[in-house]
Every structure is written in structure tokens, then in C-alpha cells.
C-alpha positions in Angstrom: -0.7 21.3 -10.4 -2.3 19.6 -7.3 -3.5 21.7 -4.5 -2.1 20.0 -1.4 -4.9 21.7 0.7 -7.8 20.3 -1.4 -10.5 18.6 0.6 -11.5 14.9 0.4 -14.8 14.3 -1.4 -17.4 11.6 -2.0 -20.6 11.3 -4.0 -23.9 13.1 -3.0 -26.1 10.0 -3.1 -26.2 6.3 -4.0 -25.5 5.0 -7.5 -27.2 1.8 -8.6 -25.7 -0.2 -11.5 -26.5 -3.7 -12.7 -24.6 -5.9 -15.3 -22.9 -9.1 -16.0 -19.4 -10.2 -14.9 -17.2 -10.8 -17.8 -15.7 -14.1 -16.7 -18.3 -15.5 -14.3 -21.3 -14.5 -16.4 -23.2 -13.7 -13.1 -25.7 -10.9 -13.1 -24.6 -8.5 -10.4 -26.1 -5.5 -8.7 -23.9 -2.9 -7.2 -24.7 0.2 -5.1 -22.0 2.8 -5.0 -22.5 4.7 -1.7 -21.0 7.8 -0.1 -18.5 7.0 2.7 -17.0 9.0 5.6 -13.6 10.8 5.6 -10.5 8.7 5.4 -12.5 5.6 4.4 -10.9 5.2 0.9 -12.5 2.4 -1.2 -14.1 -0.7 0.2 -16.4 -3.4 -1.2 -19.0 -5.2 0.8 -20.4 -8.6 -0.3 -24.0 -8.1 0.8 -24.9 -11.5 -0.6 -22.7 -13.4 1.8 -23.2 -14.2 5.5 -21.8 -11.4 7.8 -21.6 -9.2 4.7 -17.7 -9.0 4.7 -15.9 -5.8 3.9 -13.0 -6.0 1.4 -10.5 -3.2 1.5 -9.1 -2.0 -1.9 -5.5 -2.7 -0.8 -2.5 -4.3 -2.7 -2.1 -6.7 0.2 -5.5 -8.1 -0.4 -4.9 -9.0 -4.1 -5.3 -12.8 -4.7 -5.3 -13.0 -8.5 -4.3 -11.0 -11.5 -4.7 -13.5 -14.3 -7.7 -11.9 -16.1 -8.2 -8.8 -14.1 -7.6 -7.8 -10.5 -9.2 -9.8 -7.7 -9.2 -8.8 -4.0 -10.2 -10.9 -1.0 -10.6 -10.3 2.7 -12.8 -11.6 5.6 -14.0 -14.6 3.6 -15.2 -12.6 0.6 -13.7 -11.7 -2.7 -14.5 -9.4 -5.7 -12.9 -9.7 -9.1 -12.4 -7.4 -12.1 -12.4 -4.3 -10.0 -10.0 -2.2 -12.1 -12.5 -0.3 -14.4 -14.6 0.8 -11.5 -11.6 1.8 -9.5 -10.2 3.8 -12.4 -13.5 5.8 -12.5 -13.3 6.6 -8.8 -9.6 7.7 -9.1 -10.3 9.6 -12.4 -13.1 11.6 -10.8 -10.9 12.3 -7.8 -13.2 10.6 -5.2 -11.6 9.7 -1.9 -14.2 7.8 0.1 -16.6 5.2 -1.4 -18.4 2.0 -0.3 -19.4 -0.4 -3.0 -22.1 -2.9 -2.0 -22.1 -5.8 -4.4 -24.3 -9.0 -4.5 -21.9 -11.2 -6.5 -18.3 -12.1 -7.1 -17.4 -9.9 -10.0 -17.9 -6.3 -10.9 -20.0 -5.8 -14.1 -18.0 -5.4 -17.2 -20.7 -3.1 -18.9 -19.1 -1.8 -22.1 -15.6 -2.9 -21.2 -14.5 0.7 -20.2 -15.0 3.0 -17.3 -17.3 5.3 -19.2 -20.7 4.2 -17.8 -19.3 4.3 -14.2 -18.1 7.8 -14.8 -21.4 9.0 -16.3 -23.5 7.5 -13.4 -21.2 9.0 -10.7 -21.1 12.4 -12.3 -24.9 12.3 -12.6 -25.4 12.3 -8.8 -22.6 14.8 -8.2 -19.9 15.2 -5.6 -19.7 16.6 -2.1 -16.7 18.1 -0.4 -15.8 16.7 3.0 -14.0 18.4 6.0 -10.7 16.5 6.0 -7.8 17.4 3.7 -6.9 15.0 0.9 -3.8 13.1 1.8 -1.6 12.3 -1.1 1.4 9.9 -1.4 4.0 12.2 -2.8 6.8 10.4 -4.8 10.0 11.9 -3.3 12.5 9.7 -5.1 12.4 7.4 -8.1 10.6 4.1 -7.5 11.4 1.3 -10.0 9.9 -2.0 -11.0 10.9 -4.2 -13.8 10.5 -7.8 -15.2 13.3 -8.3 -17.6 11.9 -11.6 -19.0 8.7 -9.7 -20.1 10.4 -6.4 -20.8 8.1 -4.7 -18.2 9.5 -1.4 -16.8 7.6 0.9 -14.5 9.0 4.0 -12.7 7.5 6.6 -10.5 9.3 10.0 -10.4 8.7 13.1 -8.4 6.3 15.6 -9.9 4.1 18.3 -8.6 1.0 16.7 -10.2 -0.2 13.4 -11.4 1.0 12.4 -14.9 0.9 8.9 -16.5 2.5 7.6 -19.6 2.0 4.1 -21.0 3.6 2.2 -23.8 2.4 -1.2 -25.1 4.2 -3.4 -27.6 2.7 -6.9 -28.3 4.9 -7.6 -31.3 1.7 -7.5 -33.3 1.5 -6.3 -36.9 -2.0 -4.9 -36.1 -1.2 -3.1 -32.9 2.5 -2.3 -33.3 3.8 0.0 -30.5 1.3 2.4 -29.0 1.6 5.2 -26.4 -1.0 6.9 -24.3 -0.6 9.6 -21.6 -2.4 12.1 -19.5 -0.7 15.1 -17.9 -3.3 15.6 -15.2 -5.8 13.2 -13.6 -8.6 15.6 -14.7 -8.0 14.5 -18.3 -9.1 10.9 -17.4 -12.8 11.5 -18.0 -12.4 12.8 -21.6 -9.3 11.0 -22.8 -9.2 7.6 -21.1 -12.5 6.6 -19.5 -14.2 5.4 -22.8 -11.3 3.1 -23.8 -12.4 -0.5 -23.8 -10.6 -3.7 -22.9 -9.0 -5.7 -25.7 -7.8 -9.2 -26.4 -6.3 -11.2 -29.3 -8.5 -13.7 -31.1 -6.3 -16.6 -30.1 -6.7 -15.5 -26.4 -10.5 -15.4 -26.9 -10.5 -18.9 -28.3 -8.5 -20.1 -25.3 -10.8 -18.4 -22.8 -13.9 -19.9 -24.5 -12.3 -23.3 -24.3 -11.6 -22.7 -20.6 -15.3 -21.8 -20.1 -14.4 -18.2 -19.2 -15.8 -15.0 -20.7 -19.2 -16.3 -19.8 -20.3 -12.6 -19.8 -18.7 -11.7 -23.0 -20.9 -10.9 -26.0 -18.4 -9.2 -28.4 -19.8 -5.8 -27.5 -17.6 -5.1 -24.5 -14.1 -5.8 -25.9 -11.9 -5.1 -28.9 -10.9 -8.4 -30.5 -7.6 -8.1 -32.4 -6.9 -10.5 -35.3 -3.2 -10.5 -36.1 -3.0 -13.8 -38.1 -5.0 -15.4 -40.9 -8.2 -16.9 -39.7 -10.1 -19.8 -41.1 -13.8 -19.5 -42.0 -14.5 -22.4 -39.7 -13.1 -20.4 -36.7 -15.4 -17.5 -37.5 -18.3 -19.9 -37.7 -17.4 -21.3 -34.3 -17.3 -17.8 -32.8 -20.6 -17.0 -34.4 -22.1 -20.0 -32.7 -20.6 -19.1 -29.3 -21.6 -15.5 -29.3 -24.7 -15.7 -31.5 -23.5 -12.9 -33.8 -22.2 -12.6 -37.3 -18.4 -12.3 -37.1 -16.0 -11.0 -39.7 -12.6 -9.3 -39.7 -12.6 -5.5 -40.3 -9.9 -3.8 -42.4 -8.0 -2.6 -39.2 -7.4 -6.2 -38.2 -10.1 -6.4 -35.6 -13.3 -8.3 -35.5 -16.3 -6.3 -36.7 -17.8 -6.3 -33.2 -16.8 -2.7 -32.4 -15.5 0.5 -34.0 -12.4 2.0 -32.4 -13.1 5.0 -30.3 -9.4 6.1 -30.5 -6.7 5.0 -32.8 -4.6 4.1 -29.8 -7.5 2.7 -27.7 -5.6 -0.4 -26.5 -2.8 1.8 -25.1 -5.4 4.1 -23.5 -7.1 1.1 -21.9 -3.8 -0.2 -20.5 -3.5 3.3 -18.9 -7.0 3.0 -17.6 -6.2 -0.4 -16.0 -3.1 1.0 -14.4 -4.9 4.0 -12.8 -7.5 1.5 -11.4 -4.9 -0.9 -10.1 -2.9 1.9 -8.4 -6.0 2.6 -6.3 -4.6 -0.4 -4.4 -2.0 2.0 -2.9 -4.8 3.4 -0.7 -4.6 7.1 -1.5 -4.1 9.5 -4.4 -0.6 9.7 -5.9 1.4 12.8 -6.7 4.1 11.9 -9.2 4.9 11.0 -12.8 4.5 7.3 -13.6 5.9 5.9 -16.8 5.1 2.3 -17.8 6.3 0.0 -20.6 4.3 -3.1 -21.3 2.3 -3.1 -18.0 -0.3 -5.6 -16.9 -2.3 -6.4 -13.8 0.4 -8.5 -12.2 3.1 -5.8 -12.7 0.7 -3.0 -11.7 -0.1 -4.8 -8.4 3.6 -5.5 -7.8 4.4 -1.8 -8.4 1.6 -0.8 -6.1 3.2 -2.9 -3.4 6.5 -1.1 -4.0 4.8 2.2 -3.5 3.1 0.9 -0.3 6.5 -0.2 1.0 7.9 3.3 0.3 4.9 4.9 2.0 5.6 2.7 5.1 9.3 3.7 5.1 8.4 7.4 4.9 5.8 7.1 7.6 8.5 5.6 9.8 10.8 8.5 9.1 8.1 11.0 9.9 7.5 9.3 13.2 11.2 9.5 14.1 11.7 12.4 16.5 15.0 14.2 16.1 16.6 15.0 19.4 19.2 17.8 20.1 22.0 15.7 21.7 23.3 18.8 23.4 19.9 19.6 25.1 19.8 19.8 28.9 18.8 16.3 29.9 16.2 15.3 32.4 18.9 13.3 34.1 22.6 13.2 33.4 24.8 10.3 34.2 25.4 11.3 37.9 21.6 11.7 38.4 20.9 8.3 36.7 23.3 6.6 39.2 21.2 8.0 42.0 18.2 6.0 40.6 19.7 2.9 39.0 22.1 0.6 41.0 24.2 -0.1 37.9 27.8 1.1 37.8 30.7 1.0 35.3 31.1 -1.1 33.3 27.4 -2.1 33.3 25.7 1.3 33.3 24.4 1.5 29.8 22.6 4.9 29.8 24.4 8.2 29.6 21.4 10.6 29.6 17.6 10.7 30.0 16.2 13.1 27.4 12.4 12.8 28.1 10.4 11.3 30.9 6.6 11.2 31.5 4.2 8.8 33.2 3.9 6.9 29.9 7.3 7.0 28.3 11.0 7.6 28.7 13.8 8.4 26.2 17.4 7.5 27.1 20.7 8.0 25.2 23.7 5.7 25.0 26.9 6.9 23.4 28.8 3.9 22.0 32.6 4.4 22.1 35.6 2.3 21.1 36.9 2.7 24.7 34.5 0.1 26.0 36.3 -3.1 27.0 33.8 -5.4 25.2 35.1 -4.3 21.8 38.4 -6.1 22.6 36.5 -9.4 21.9 33.3 -8.4 20.0 34.7 -8.5 17.4 38.4 -7.8 16.7 38.6 -5.9 13.4 34.8 -5.5 13.2 33.5 -4.1 16.4 29.8 -4.5 17.0 27.8 -3.5 20.1 26.1 -6.8 21.2 22.4 -7.1 20.8 22.0 -8.5 24.3 23.6 -5.3 25.7 21.2 -3.2 23.6 18.4 -5.0 25.3 20.1 -4.3 28.7 20.4 -0.6 27.8 16.7 -0.6 26.8 15.8 -2.3 30.0 17.7 0.3 32.1 15.9 3.0 30.2 12.6 1.3 31.1 13.8 1.0 34.7 14.0 4.8 34.9 10.3 4.9 33.8 9.2 2.3 36.4 11.2 3.7 39.3 9.7 7.1 38.5 6.5 5.8 40.2 8.0 5.6 43.7 9.3 8.5 45.8 12.5 6.8 46.9 13.9 5.0 43.8 17.3 4.5 45.4 15.6 1.9 47.7 14.1 -0.1 44.9 15.4 -2.5 42.3 13.9 -3.2 38.8 13.8 -6.9 38.0 13.0 -7.9 34.4 10.5 -10.8 34.2 10.2 -11.3 30.5 11.6 -10.2 27.1 9.5 -11.0 24.0 9.7 -10.3 20.3 13.3 -9.0 20.4 14.5 -8.1 17.0 17.8 -6.7 15.8 17.5 -4.8 12.5 20.7 -2.8 12.0 24.2 -3.1 13.6 25.4 -0.6 16.2 29.1 0.3 16.0 31.5 2.5 17.9 30.8 6.2 17.3 27.0 5.6 17.1 24.5 7.3 19.5 21.6 5.1 20.3 18.3 6.6 21.3 16.2 4.2 23.4 12.5 4.9 23.8 10.3 2.8 26.1 6.5 3.3 26.2 4.0 1.6 28.5 1.7 -1.0 26.8 -0.7 -0.9 29.7 -0.9 0.9 33.1 1.5 -0.3 35.8 -0.2 -2.6 38.2 1.2 -3.9 41.5 4.6 -2.6 40.4 4.6 -4.6 37.2 5.1 -2.8 33.9 4.8 -4.0 30.3 6.7 -1.8 27.8 7.6 -1.6 24.2 11.2 -0.6 23.7 12.9 0.7 20.5 16.6 1.6 19.9 17.3 4.0 17.1 20.5 5.1 15.4 19.6 8.1 13.3 16.5 7.1 11.3 17.2 3.4 11.5 15.8 0.9 14.0 18.7 -1.0 15.6 16.7 -3.1 18.0 13.2 -3.5 19.5 11.6 -5.7 22.1 8.6 -6.0 24.5 9.7 -6.0 28.2 8.0 -6.9 31.4 9.5 -5.6 34.7 8.7 -5.5 38.4 10.1 -3.2 41.0 10.9 -4.6 44.4 12.1 -2.9 47.6 15.7 -3.5 48.6 16.0 -5.6 51.8 17.4 -3.6 54.6 
């Protein structure tokens, strides 16, 4: 069970690791450094001009063909998933990775060396509480054509289950799981990447796997292989090659009977670091891969954004004593029936105002907008928003009844959900900058329950009524 009051943590000191990128063959040096609270994971390309930072974020993914690649600010880093899985598996929250090349070192094809080096320097607790994304309802992702299915379900913990099925006589169907992230180091970290022999031949032909040496991957042979093919591989990798009884090349011995499934789980843990925070939930995946993992991470991010919006929605007691009722509003605004669009003012400060509009079927406009499907027009929502903002601007003068509010500009107006008779719309207007010379710029939002109905940026000026 996860302690929701656990503190964030980072490493005590720098960790230096050097190695070769699997696909580029570039020799790369990385320095894994402690980072401040709420930093999460970031790469920095110290070999490039301006040393660009690249946030580990699903929105920065640019390629998933042979690993996960992220790019930002003119820099990119590929094959990040094994290192990311080590950070997540050790429950680290804030890390900066300085790297002097385009690809994270493959090392032995697992996360084991990263885990060992990080544990060697130790960890330090920070002051801020760890902030999880807690799965509150099922989140689904599927690709029917590839039979990929991933689901995240609510759970007071972090549990992952993975199934792979390559229709291979050697692999068959394999499963791997952990019931808590603390099991990662012992059960998952040492599981190495794998590929099929026909994939390896294709990658060699494409001049990829320049950093491969048959010691950092499990090569599966699920078809008869000619002696000439083995000779060709021996020439490429400068190593004697033969097929072991398990149907794999003799380059490695399996560390687990289900090592490929465990490695797929390792990849998924690393890819889900792209969410930007630790996850609390049970994730079950069938036939996952980097592309599906990233798409699923984006699903989770979308859910996070939606839930943040809900948390930011203030719930008002519609029966509370208002700051201004309708009669008091009419002493400030010159509008009258049928063009007075605000029934109450619920909050008012120097920076913001909250108004309320009750939409009823009795309003004449519904006779024509639209018969049989009544909708409160978007243009009138903007008018109601503007009148709410007028209360805020007129609050700056001692005699508002002697002033008019003239709207100069409306920008970025959006209408996201319909408003119907029976709805109560809460309009909030906040200043975007201080009022100068009677001119105000505001951001207005109209909400019906937890849904945004409309929003816009407004510019208004107050002018004195001519006597």
C-alpha cells in the first residue's frame, strides 16, 4: 500500500555512467544528478549549443519505432526507457540527466546497471510530499488490429501485469507482474531487451544496432536458420554464433524463464514515466509496445488534466447571501429587462468577480432559438460574461451609476458545451493585468456544473455618462 504522505526523494550525489547507444553506436557519457523538488525527470544535452533541456513528457515523444525518443528545445534523446524504469522502480522523483550524445547507453540491455549505480550513491528525502496520479476510474486503450489492450484500474498501490504473445513457437504466451513497485529491483530490473533473428537481420541491413554486440539482447530464433546466415552474423558481430536448445542464439543465458515478458513490463514502467508523476493504480497490458505505451501515457495525461480542471472548479452554494442581488445590480449596471443577464453577484474582489445567471424557458429568445431544441445563444453568454466583468470594473469608482462600461475587444471566444433552459451558469471574470486609465483586460469563463460552457478574453473601458 502506498503512503500518500510519503516525501519526494532524489539521489545523494552524482552518478556517472558511460556506454554505447544501441542504434547509433555513439559512445555516450551521462551524469545522473540530484534535482530539486517537483522537478521530475529531465535530460540536458550538454554537447549541444545552449545545452537544451528535454522534459520526460508524453507530449515530447517524437519516435517509438525502436525505443522511445523525446525532443524539445532543439535537442533529442532516444532509448530512454531502461533508465526511466530504473528511476521509477527506485521511487525517485527528481532527477536531471546530463548527456553528451543522442542516445542513452544500452549497457547490458536491462535496467540492472542503472539500478546498481543509483543505489550505490543512496537516496535523500526531500521536504515536499510525493504527488501521485491516482486512477479513479478505468482508463482504456486498445489497438484492435494488433490486439493491444491496456487498462488502468483504481487500486491503493501500484500493480502491473503484462502479457505478450508473438505467435512464436519459442516464446508462446508469457506473463509477468509485480504487485508493488518495490519488487521492480529484484524481479524486473535485470530483464534484458529481446528481438527475433529476422528483426536483427533487417536492422543490420538498415545500418542500425551499431552498438549491438550480441551481449545486450536476447535473440530469439523461431524458424530454421541456414548456416550461411550464422556465418554472416558472426562476421557482423565478430563472435561465434549458434542456436541454443531454447531457440535462442548462444549469446546469452536467460535470467528468467519469462525474461521477455518481464522486459516488456520494464519498458512499460519506463514509458509511463512520461506521465510526469508516480501512478497509483493497477495496470494490465496485453501485447504492449512503445507506441501503445506512449499513447496510453497520453490517455492518462488527458485524464489528469480533466481531474485538475474539476479540482479547480469551485462549488458555490446557490442559496448563499449574494454580494449583490438583482435589485442592487441594477443600481450599478444600466441594463434592464430583457437585456439584464446577471441575477446575482456571488463574489467580488479587486481582481475577480463571480456572477450567476439562471436560464429559464420563460425568456423570449427561446421562441426562436430554437423551436423544439432551446439553446441559450453563445453571443448572449458573452454578454452575460461582459456584464459580470462590468461589475468588477465599475467597482473601481465611487459612483458606478454615473459610468458606463464599453467593451473594446473580445478575443479567443470559445463555446464548449451547450446551455439550456434550467441551467445555472456561473460566470467568473479575472483581471489579466492591473486596470490602467479605466481600461481592463479580463479572462472570463462560464461554467455549468463542472463543465465549461464558454470562455473569452475581454477588454473594457469605463466612461462617465454625459450630463
